[in-house]
N, C-alpha and C positions, 0 to 999 in steps of 0.2 A: 848450598855452600855459603857459609857465613864467615866472612873474614874477621880478623881481630883488629886491635888498635893499630892505627897508622897505615892500615892496609887498604886493599881494594880487591875487586874480582881478578885482577891481573895475577895475583899470586896463587890462584888455583889452576893455572895453565897446565902444570904437570899432572895433577890429579884428574883434571877433566879429560886429558888425553887417554888416561888409563880407563876411567869409568865409562866414557863414551864408547870406547872400543868394546867394552863389555855389554853395551846395549842400554846403558842408563841415559836418561835425559838429564843433563846437568844444568842447573840454574845457579849462577854465581851472582849474588846480590851485591849492591853497593849501599852501605849505610849512609844516612843523611849527611850532606856536606862533605863527603869524602871524594866526590867526583870533581876535584880541584887540581889545578896545576901545582905540583909539589913545590915549585919555585915561587908560587904566588902567596898572597896573604890569605889566611883562612877567613871564612865567614864568622864574624863574632858570635853568631847564634849557636855555633857548634859547641862553644864552651859550656853551655847550660843544658845541652841534650843529655838526658840520663838513660840508664838502662831500660827503664819502663817506656820511655819514648821510643827507643830503638825497637823494643819488643812489640809495641803497638803497631808500628809501621810494618815490621816484618810479618806480623800476624795478618795484616791486610793483604800483603803480597801472597802469603801462603793460601789464603782463602780464595784467591783468584785462580790458583792452579787447578782447582776442581778435582784434586786427587790428594790422597794422603801421602806426603813425601817422606823420604829418608832425609833427616837433617844432619848435615856435617858441619861442625864448627871448629875453628881453630882459635885458641887463646881466649880473648874476650868473646869471640864468636861461639866458642864452646859453652860459655856461660849463657849466652843468649839462646843457644840450642836447648840447654837444660830448662830454661824458663818457658820456652815455647813447647817443649815436650810435655812439661807439666800442665800445659793448657790443653793437652790432648790433640796437638797439631802434628804429630809425627807417628809413623809406623815403626820407625827405628831411629836411633840417634847415635852418631859417631862423634866422639869428643877427642880432639887432637890437642894435647897439652892444654887442657881447658883451664880458664880462670875459675877459681873456686867460688861457690856461693857463700852467703852469710852463714856464719857458724864455724867456718874453717879459718883459722889464723894463718896468714900468709906472709907476715912481715919478718921474713928471715933476712940475714945480712945480705945475701946476694940479691934479694928482691928490693931491699932498700937502696942498694947501690944502683940497681937498674933504673930506679926512678928518682935518683938523687937530685938532679937539677930541677926536675918538675916539683918535687916536694919542697925545695928551697925557694920556690917562686910564690910569693905571698898572693893568696887568692886564686891559686891554681885550680881550685874546685869550681871555678866559674869561667875559666879561660880555655881557649884552644891551646893544646900543649903538644910537644914533640921531644923525644930524647935527643941528646947530642950524638954525633957520629960515634964517639967513643963508647957511650952508654949502649947504643944499639949493637955495636960490635961485641961488647961484653955480654949483654943479656940475651940477645936474639940471634945473632948472626955469626957467633965465634967459630962455628964449624965450617963456614963457607970459605972458599979461597978468597984471598984479599981483594982481587979485582971484582969478583961477584958480590962480595960484601959491600963494596962501595956502590956498585951499580944498583943493588937492592935498596940501600939506604936512600939513594937519590929518588926513589919512587915513593918513599914514605910521605904521607900527608899528615896534617894535624889531627889530633884526637880531642875529644871532649874531656876537659879536666874533671868534670862532674863524674864521669864514669870511673876515672882513676880513683876518686874519693870513695865512690860507692862500693868499689871492689876491695880496695886496700884498707879502708876505714869503715867497713860495714857496721862496726859496733858504735859508730857515732852518727850513722845515717838514720834519721828519724823516720824516713819513708820505708826503710828496709827494702830498698830497690833490688838488691841482689839475693833476696830470700827466695828459696825454692822449696816447695813442699814435696819431699821425696815420695810420699804416699801417692801423689798424683802422677808421678812419672812411671808409668806401667809398661811401656813398650821396651823392647830390647835396647840395651845401651852398651856401646863399646867405648872404653876409656883407654886412651893411648898416652903413654908418657915416654920421655927421653931421659935416660939416667943422668945425662950431663946438662940438663935444663937448669938454667939459673933464674929464669923469670917465673916459671911455674914448676918448682922443684918436684921431682918424682914423689917425694914423701907427701907433698900437698895433693898431687894428682891421685895418689893411692887413697887418700881420704875422700876424694870425690867419688871414686869407685865404690868405696865402702858405704857411702851415703845411699847409693842405689843398689846395694848388694843383692837384693832379691831379683834384679833384672840385669845386672851389669856383668860384663866381662872385662878384665883388666889385662893389658899387655904393656910391657916396658921394654924399650929397645936400648941396649947398653951403648951402642955407637951413635946415639942421637941426642940432640938437645931440644931447643924450643922450635927451631925453624924446620919442623917436620915436613913441610910442604916442598922444600927444595934443597935440603942438605944433601951432601954426597951420600948416596944410598937410599934416597927417598923412595926409590922403587920398591924396596923391601917392605917399607911401611904400607905403601899403597896396595901391594899384593896381599898383605895380611888383612887389611881392611876389606878388600874385595873378596877374599876367602871367607871372612866372617859374614859378610852380607850374603854370600852364596849359601851358607848354612841356614839362613833365615827364610829362604824361598818357599819352603814347604809350610812354614808356620806364620809368615807375615803377609 
């Protein structure tokens, strides 16, 4: 289970309860420099960590499992799951509101608004960054009750500005860090979108599914947005994912 920007293993609590009850062993990873006090100052090294750096570290963790896992990634974690799946490191991949790889334009008005304060910070591409409470409420958490919205934001840590650049401005990234060769992602892929998502709009997520159309299944939930891991009704999404995984047991 790979978390997205500003997150941590804490936000997989709901999904872990479901999938562990189904007999899965769940491993929720922590990306580098994300194990910090949200009220503290971030490690300055975080700002220059890129997607390829994250992927290398995750690959090392996966190889220590000594078994081919199912990768489940949310948001940026979904992009990392695509990258790792294309390295042949998964027997199946579940993408929840995934960030899009290079080649898919994502700079829609709602996405720009979601990252406005970050983009207006000079040099954000090499600094630790975090959205304002209003931006997080608008882009990530708008379907949560107000009290839960605030409690969730208070858990958010800083993210690497470099990853923001590599995902949003992939066409300027000379390293092509977010590039994924779809021909190499050959395991079954489930792609899940929320119709009300403002950070990774459903029309973007549909393009992700199309990229892997030979192996992908696409599912869109009308009553959901970006925070599929804990929005009211998250159980419906988790049940669907569990059902999809169940269909793979004879072939995976």
